[in-house]
N, C-alpha and C positions, 0 to 999 in steps of 0.2 A: 335417114333418121332410123336409129331402132327403137324397137319397142322401150328401151330402158330410159330413153332421152326424152318421152313423153311428159310432159307436165300437165298440171292442173287444168291450167288455162287452157290448152288444146283438147281436153276432153269434152265433148258435145253430150250435153244433157238434156233429156227428153221436157219438152215444156210441158205443163201441168194438161193442156189440151189433149197432148199426145198420149199422155198416161191415162187420162179419162177414154180417149179412144180405143187404147188396147183393152181397157176393162170393158166397154161396152162390146167389144168383139168377143170379148172372152166369155160373157154371161150370154150373148146371144148365141154363141156356137153350142154352149151347155144347155140352153134351152131348147134349140133346135134338135140337139143329141136326144133330151129326155122326151120331146115330142115324137119325134120317131120311134123310139123304143116303146113308148106308151101306146100310139097307134099300130103299131104292128103287134105289139105283144097282146094286146088285148082285141085284136082284130077280128071280127066275126068271119070274116073270106078264109076259109081254110087254107086257100092256096098261099094267102101270104103268110099266114100265123105258122104255116109247116114250113117255110121256106126260112122265116126267122129260127124257129127251133132247129133246123137242120144245120143254120150256121154257128148258133150257140153251141153244139154239139161239136160240130168240127175245129171249134176254136177251143174246145175244150174248156166251155164255161158252163157250169152247171145252172141248170134253169127249172128243175123239179126235185 
């Protein structure tokens, strides 16, 4: 069966629970990313802060 022959009845739609799960995963990933950036960016441990600083510069991301 080719792609052109697929009908609407053959398309699988995600149930609402699946969409909510995706949203929850996305929000948790963003929260984890912000936590990591916040903890590392404002860390008083010089080794951690300097390592993050060097990574930002190596990725051409302005940090100051």
